[in-house]
Structures are given as structure tokens and as C-alpha cells.
C-alpha positions, -999 to +999 in steps of 0.1 A: -706+027-271-709+062-259-702+089-285-694+126-285-719+153-294-707+164-329-718+200-326-691+221-309-700+253-289-673+275-304-682+305-282-676+284-251-641+274-262-633+308-278-610+322-251-583+295-252-587+290-290-582+327-297-550+328-276-537+297-294-546+311-328-527+343-320-497+323-308-496+307-343-500+341-360-471+355-340-449+325-349-456+328-386-454+366-386-420+363-370-407+344-400-414+373-424-407+404-403-373+420-406-353+423-374-360+460-370-398+454-369-398+425-344-410+448-316-444+448-334-449+412-322-455+425-287-486+446-295-499+417-317-497+393-287-513+418-264-542+422-289-548+385-288-549+385-250-573+414-249-596+397-275-596+365-254-606+385-223-634+403-242-648+369-253-654+360-216-682+386-214-707+367-236-701+337-214-709+354-181-740+334-176-718+304-169-740+277-184-722+265-214-707+230-219-694+211-250-677+179-260-703+159-240-711+122-240-745+116-257-756+087-236-744+103-204-761+135-213-794+117-216-789+099-183-774+126-162-786+158-176-755+167-196-730+166-168-704+143-184-688+169-206-651+175-213-654+213-213-676+234-191-675+272-190-691+277-156-685+306-132-655+290-116-639+284-150-647+320-162-632+336-131-600+316-133-598+322-171-601+360-164-573+356-138-549+338-160-555+358-191-553+390-171-521+378-155-507+370-190-517+404-202-499+422-174-469+400-180-470+410-217-472+447-208-442+443-184-422+425-211-427+449-240-395+468-232-375+438-222-379+416-253-353+437-271-327+416-253-346+384-260-356+365-291-390+383-296-407+358-318-400+328-296-408+348-264-443+359-275-452+325-290-442+307-258-461+332-236-493+329-256-490+291-259-486+288-221-516+312-216-537+291-239-531+260-218-537+279-186-570+292-200-581+257-211-574+240-177-601+255-154-628+245-179-616+209-184-639+183-169-620+151-177-586+140-166-572+137-201-580+173-210-568+184-176-534+168-180-530+180-216-539+216-205-515+214-176-487+204-199-495+229-226-493+256-198-460+241-184-439+231-214-436+267-228-429+279-193-397+258-192-384+276-223-394+310-210-374+305-178-343+297-199-348+321-227-320+344-217-293+331-240-258+329-225-271+333-190-259+304-169-283+311-140-313+311-164-303+278-180-297+262-147-331+274-134-349+261-166-332+227-162-341+223-126-377+234-133-380+210-162-366+179-144-386+184-113-418+191-133-413+160-155-410+138-124-442+154-110-460+149-143-450+112-145-463+107-109-496+124-118-500+103-150-494+072-130-522+083-106-545+091-135-539+057-151-547+040-117-579+060-114-589+051-149-582+014-143-604+015-111-633+034-126-632+029-163-638+066-171-619+099-173-648+123-169-647+139-134-684+136-126-684+099-136-653+092-116-670+107-085-700+084-091-680+053-097-655+058-068-684+052-044-688+017-058-653+005-065-649-033-061-630-044-031-601-057-051-596-023-067-599-001-036-561+000-030-556+009-067-581+037-066-567+051-033-531+051-048-544+068-079-561+095-059-529+101-038-505+102-068-528+125-088-529+149-058-490+148-055-487+159-091-509+189-086-493+198-052-460+203-072-477+227-096-490+247-066-455+249-050-468+232-019-441+220+006-423+197+003-427+200-035-416+237-035-378+233-039-378+245-075-394+279-068-366+302-055-339+293-081-365+293-109-378+327-101-343+341-097-331+327-130-361+337-151-367+371-165-386+392-140-419+393-160-418+355-163-411+351-126-443+372-120-462+350-146-451+318-128-460+332-094-496+341-104-507+322-136-487+290-128-501+289-093-537+296-105-533+267-129-522+243-102-549+254-077-577+252-102-566+217-112-564+207-076-599+221-069-614+202-099-599+168-090-607+170-052-641+186-052-656+172-084-638+139-090-627+127-056-653+137-030-655+100-020-619+103-006-625+137+012-616+120+045-581+113+029-573+145+009-589+169+035-565+161+063-536+157+039-541+192+024-546+207+058-511+194+068-496+205+035-512+240+040-496+243+075-462+231+063-462+252+032-471+285+049-445+279+077-417+269+054-423+298+031-425+325+058-395+312+077-374+311+046-385+346+036-376+358+071-340+346+067-334+365+034-304+389+035-316+423+022-281+430+008-277+398-011-279+399-049-315+392-061-328+391-026-360+410-037-369+382-061-360+355-036-382+371-009-411+373-033-405+337-043-406+325-007-436+347-001-454+330-029-447+297-013-463+310+019-493+324+000-497+289-015-502+276+020-530+301+026-547+291-007-547+255+003-567+262+035-602+265+020-596+235-003-587+214+028-618+229+046-639+216+017-629+181+026-643+186+061-676+204+054-688+216+020-673+228-013-687+263-006-653+271+009-637+270-025-650+305-031-625+316-004-597+302-025-609+319-056-612+353-037-578+350-022-563+340-056-577+371-072-563+393-045-529+376-046-528+378-084-533+416-085-509+425-057-482+400-065-481+411-101-479+447-089-450+439-065-431+422-094-438+452-116-423+477-092-393+453-087-388+452-124-389+490-126-363+493-099-341+466-115-337+488-146-314+510-127-303+485-101-298+451-119-287+435-086-324+432-076-315+436-039-340+447-013-316+474-003-318+488-038-354+499-028-340+521+000-351+557-005-374+548-034-400+573-021-375+602-026-368+593-062-400+576-074-428+584-049-456+568-069-437+535-073-428+535-036-464+541-026-476+514-050-450+489-036-460+498+000-496+492-008-489+458-025-467+446+004-493+457+030-520+438+010-498+407+011-494+412+048-531+418+053-528+452+069-547+485+062-547+503+039-544+470+020-581+462+028-584+436+000-556+416+016-571+418+050-605+407+037-590+378+018-571+365+048-602+368+070-622+348+045-596+321+044-594+321+083-632+318+085-632+288+062-608+270+085-628+278+116-661+269+100-647+235+090-636+228+125-599+232+117-591+253+147-554+241+149-549+252+112-564+286+120-539+290+148-510+280+126-522+305+100-525+333+125-489+326+137-477+327+101-494+359+094-476+375+123-442+361+111-449+375+076-456+410+091-419+413+100-404+410+065-432+428+047-430+458+071-392+457+070-393+460+032-420+487+034-399+508+059-369+505+035-389+523+008-392+555+030-358+556+045-332+582+033-314+570+002-280+554+009-253+579+011-276+609+015-257+637+034-267+642+069-290+612+070-268+582+077-259+592+112-222+591+105-198+620+107-183+630+073-146+621+070-121+648+076-103+661+045-068+646+040-040+669+050 
């Protein structure tokens, strides 16, 4: 019977462990702090996230693994491990921990209206699961990390006590996520029944030699597992929870879900497709290509239909925009099913760009919402006249999402994704992507133009004659 190597590489697992440890420290400290000193929990949580990010530096060589099977290590050169801190894992860990850190910085001033101890504990707990997932190399660890990242997120969405919209969003998010998790667990159990292992590298080897009577079971397991991860990435038609969840959640948490939650889903999807299921590339490649086209189209069309004067239209547009961006992120993964897994680098590059600019857009929206709690796009009108730096930053972030200069990083990321589709022979998907990029230009540029218009009600700027004084 195979056994685990007893020595644990503590440095390799340090980033998620440190975040989890600080979550417990925050929870215990909250019990003893008087109410007036609860704001100190914020800097404590931020310290934990900074420490976890610093611990990624000694791991930069990307060659550490732990929790390995002894017999498999001797036979396969140490590839059957449950935790691997390779370059892919380190980049995604930096992304999720950085996203959690920016979320924490955005939340420092807002937790006065929220239960501080619970908020910081839940945020750190979710970040610990998100940091664990990209390094997971077996399905059990993958599912556990996914749920550790997701379960605190449900509570964070509904943390605004007495807010009906927040409670409704949390309930919808919870119920839909539970169904997706159940489907994914069913798929994992099918894969285990067909292969007899949970390690991703061993699954890949055994799926090539599945007995004929288990072929249908293995195929169903692969399909159900992918459906579960498609929900986590907000891919259409599993995206229905996104708009209401983002609108009901506190703005920093909406930003967290749009970046960290999406990174968790996509990293899990990359791991199961490229490492565990390459034998079924002819199945998941076309399926993900169709999902990518559908997701980017649904997201952009829905964003195009948003009424700028509707309450919370700014958050809704960013929510639908994140759905469309998920479609772009799916393109290189689909391309990997047609050619090689080298295209995964395009997804990682695009995810890094998206994380930075989307968090920035949410940060400016949160700043504007402090004086305009309606969160309308029209509330941003004339922002350049009152807060020029915020307006210029928002314009830059929107242009990056649109892929236009001076947002060069957005343009570069989109070209990289487009090239991945063309190189894989997915010309039709490249055309669909190009059409969607043009559609997205309209609402991104419309919002950008709003920033530089004269403020509403400014004298001599509205084009209307002033009313005559009453007699």
C-alpha cells in the first residue's frame, strides 16, 4: 500500500498556512478586544496577507513539492504529489493574495458598519483556501481548497446585517454554489471509480487505459467535474448568480469575488483539464470553446443593455463585464485542447491584467459610492472636475478592459488571447472574440466619456435655458 512521505516541506506550504494562522489569530483577538479597538483587526489581517506574499519570494524557483506518494515518487520521479509549488501555482497565489490584500485595504474604512471580527476572519479564511487551490495536485485537495475559498465568501456577501438585498444575494449565491459543488463531487467520485486514484498525474495516466465497461463512467465524471468548475468561473450558462451577488455584496467583496473568485475557478479548471484530463482533450476543448463564445457574448450584450441611471448600474455593468472577461479567459484553455498546454500562459497573463484593472475600477466605484450611495454610472458624471486623479484612473482601467491605448496592458493581453485562438485553428472563435471586443468598446467608452462631461446641473453646460424668475 502506498504511503505518504512523512517529512513536510513547511516552506512550500507556508503562504496558505500563514494566512490561515492569521485568520485564527484575528478570530481569537476579536474575543478579547473592546469594541472601540476592533479597528485594529484590519491592520492585523493586512499584516498576515503581506507576510504570505513575502513568503512567495523564497519559492520563486518553482521546484518544491510535498505530501508525495513514496512508491509513486520512486516510479515516476516524484510527480504524484498532493501539493506542488511550481511557477503556475506561485503566480496564481501572488494574484489571489494580492487581490485579497487590495480588498482588505479597500475595506479598512467600511468595516465600521460591519462586524469587524467576523469580516476579517472570513476574508482571511477565503484567501487561505484560494492560495491553497493552485498548488493542489489531487482532486480531494482541490475540492477542499475550493470549498474553503467559497464557504466564507457566502457569509461575506450577506454580512450586511438588516440588508434584504445582501441576504438575498448570499442565499442565491449559496444555493447555486451548493448545487454546482454537488455536481462536481459526483464527477470526482466517477473519476475515482474509473481510475482508482485522486492524484492528477496518475489520473492522466490511467484514463488512457480505462476498461471498456468504465469508459462511459469516466466520460461522465470528466463532464460533471468540468461543469462544477464552469460555475466557479461564471461561465454561461452558469453565470446567473453573478449580477445579484455583486450588487448585494459590499463593494470590496464584489471586487474580491470578481478577481479572486474567478482566479480560483480558472486555476482549478486549468489543473483538471491540462494535467488530469488530457486524454479527453477532444471533448473538453470544443466544449470550452463553445462556452467561451457564449460567455463573452452573453456578458457583453447584457452589459450593453444596462441603464446608466438605474440604481447600482455601475456595479451591474462591472458584474456583466466580468462575465464577458471570463469568456476571454476561457479561450486559451480551449486552445490547449486543440494544440498544446503552452497556451495556458495566455490565460495567466490575461488574468493578471484583469485582476489589476478590475480591482482598480471597483476601488474608484467604491470611492464614488461614499458620496453617491446609489452606485449609478451617472454618478460618475463630471468626476474629472471634482476628483481628477480618480477620473483619470477610472478612465485608464476602463480603457485597459476595452483593450485600447493608453491601456497597453489590456491591448497586449487581448492580442495574446486572440493569438492563442488563431494558433490552435479556432478561427471562428477568434472572429467571435473580435466582434465582442467591438461590442464592449461601446459601453466602456460611454462610461469613460461620462467621467469628463460637465457635472449634472452645472450652469451653462447643460444646453438648457435657465428658467425665468416667477413674477
